[in-house]
Kinemage of the C-alpha trace (Angstrom):
@kinemage 1
@onewidth
@group {chain A} dominant
@subgroup {mainchain}
@vectorlist {calphas} color= white
{ca lys a 1} P 6.473 1.770 -0.088
{ca ala a 2} L 8.605 4.202 2.035
{ca tyr a 3} L 6.684 7.063 0.765
{ca asp a 4} L 3.159 5.279 1.597
{ca tyr a 5} L 4.528 4.946 5.561
{ca thr a 6} L 5.612 8.885 5.350
{ca glu a 7} L 2.726 9.998 4.029
{ca gly a 8} L 0.245 7.668 6.316
{ca val a 9} L 2.399 9.466 9.820
{ca ala a 10} L 2.011 12.992 7.766
{ca val a 11} L -1.557 12.900 7.328
{ca leu a 12} L -2.230 11.094 11.251
{ca val a 13} L 0.369 14.387 12.712
{ca val a 14} L -1.853 16.607 10.556
{ca gly a 15} L -5.123 15.489 11.421
{ca leu a 16} L -4.694 15.151 14.802
{ca ala a 17} L -3.453 18.637 14.741
{ca val a 18} L -6.598 20.088 13.137
{ca val a 19} L -8.420 17.964 15.799
{ca trp a 20} L -6.514 19.567 18.441
{ca ile a 21} L -7.307 23.499 17.050
{ca ala a 22} L -10.926 22.454 15.862
{ca thr a 23} L -11.850 21.182 19.754
{ca gly a 24} L -10.006 24.396 21.004
{ca val a 25} L -12.591 26.851 19.455
{ca gly a 26} L -14.905 27.829 22.021
{ca asp a 27} L -17.895 27.708 18.982
{ca arg a 28} L -18.378 24.179 18.691
{ca arg a 29} L -20.095 25.187 15.108
{ca arg a 30} L -17.002 26.809 14.015
{ca gly a 31} L -14.589 23.943 15.117
{ca gly a 32} L -17.016 21.152 13.799
{ca ala a 33} L -17.126 23.571 10.442
{ca leu a 34} L -12.904 23.153 10.369
{ca leu a 35} L -12.897 19.227 10.525
{ca leu a 36} L -15.406 18.931 8.401
{ca gly a 37} L -13.509 21.211 5.975
{ca trp a 38} L -10.525 19.200 6.605
{ca thr a 39} L -12.312 15.716 5.934
{ca val a 40} L -12.845 17.135 1.938
{ca pro a 41} L -9.400 17.012 1.258
{ca thr a 42} L -8.876 13.965 2.799
{ca ala a 43} L -12.130 12.305 1.103
{ca ala a 44} L -10.674 13.509 -2.228
{ca val a 45} L -7.400 11.654 -1.494
{ca leu a 46} L -9.133 8.537 -0.427
{ca ile a 47} L -11.392 8.629 -3.834
{ca glu a 48} L -8.096 9.299 -5.543
{ca ile a 49} L -6.695 5.563 -3.966
{ca met a 50} L -9.966 4.011 -4.545
{ca ser a 51} L -9.900 5.040 -8.256
{ca tyr a 52} L -6.834 2.356 -8.842
{ca trp a 53} L -8.561 -0.546 -6.320
{ca ser a 54} L -7.637 -3.383 -8.517
{ca tyr a 55} L -3.994 -2.408 -8.582
{ca leu a 56} L -3.713 -2.227 -5.010
{ca ser a 57} L -1.847 -4.587 -3.130
{ca gly a 58} L -3.614 -6.409 -0.091
{ca val a 59} L -1.967 -4.309 2.486
{ca gly a 60} L -3.152 -1.171 0.085
{ca lys a 61} L -6.755 -2.402 -0.072
{ca val a 62} L -6.610 -2.993 3.909
{ca ser a 63} L -5.349 0.646 4.364
{ca gly a 64} L -8.214 2.190 2.001
{ca ala a 65} L -10.824 0.111 3.889
{ca leu a 66} L -9.413 1.615 7.290
{ca met a 67} L -9.146 4.609 5.916
{ca thr a 68} L -12.872 4.715 4.749
{ca leu a 69} L -13.997 3.745 7.892
{ca leu a 70} L -12.230 5.907 10.013
{ca leu a 71} L -12.829 9.380 8.096
{ca ile a 72} L -16.891 7.938 8.559
{ca ala a 73} L -16.276 7.896 12.084
{ca val a 74} L -14.492 11.447 12.057
{ca val a 75} L -18.090 12.726 9.994
{ca val a 76} L -20.489 10.889 11.952
{ca leu a 77} L -18.566 12.177 15.060
{ca thr a 78} L -17.892 15.639 14.164
{ca ile a 79} L -21.982 15.913 13.144
{ca ala a 80} L -22.474 14.843 16.564
{ca tyr a 81} L -19.580 17.691 18.350
{ca met a 82} L -21.432 20.297 16.236
{ca ala a 83} L -24.676 19.076 17.617
{ca gln a 84} L -23.760 19.902 20.995
{ca arg a 85} L -24.614 23.351 22.667
{ca ser a 86} L -21.847 26.008 23.092
{ca pro a 87} L -21.255 27.685 26.334
{ca gln a 88} L -21.904 31.203 24.271
{ca asp a 89} L -25.269 29.307 23.671
{ca gly a 90} L -26.465 28.756 27.014
{ca gly a 91} L -25.186 24.722 26.740
{ca ile a 92} L -22.609 23.256 29.493
{ca ala a 93} L -19.447 24.012 29.769
{ca asp a 94} L -16.579 21.826 29.344
{ca ala a 95} L -14.794 20.175 32.331
{ca pro a 96} L -11.907 22.271 32.831
């Protein structure tokens, strides 16, 4: 049980670090590619967790469902982020 909490905190910390680095990249396409690249192994872990769904406790099922919703939100927001034009491409620069 403590392993699950430790893993969850580690995933959040790494995820926030990846987002921070990706949004700091000047080119939105490269930053978005970094974010999408991070979602692939995260989705693989989620699929592995969901493969033994019937053995999960109630908390495990809720956590799995929450992870799925958050991962979907990350993918949608990343695609929206990538769709915006970078300042190098003639788009509007972000506020300082």
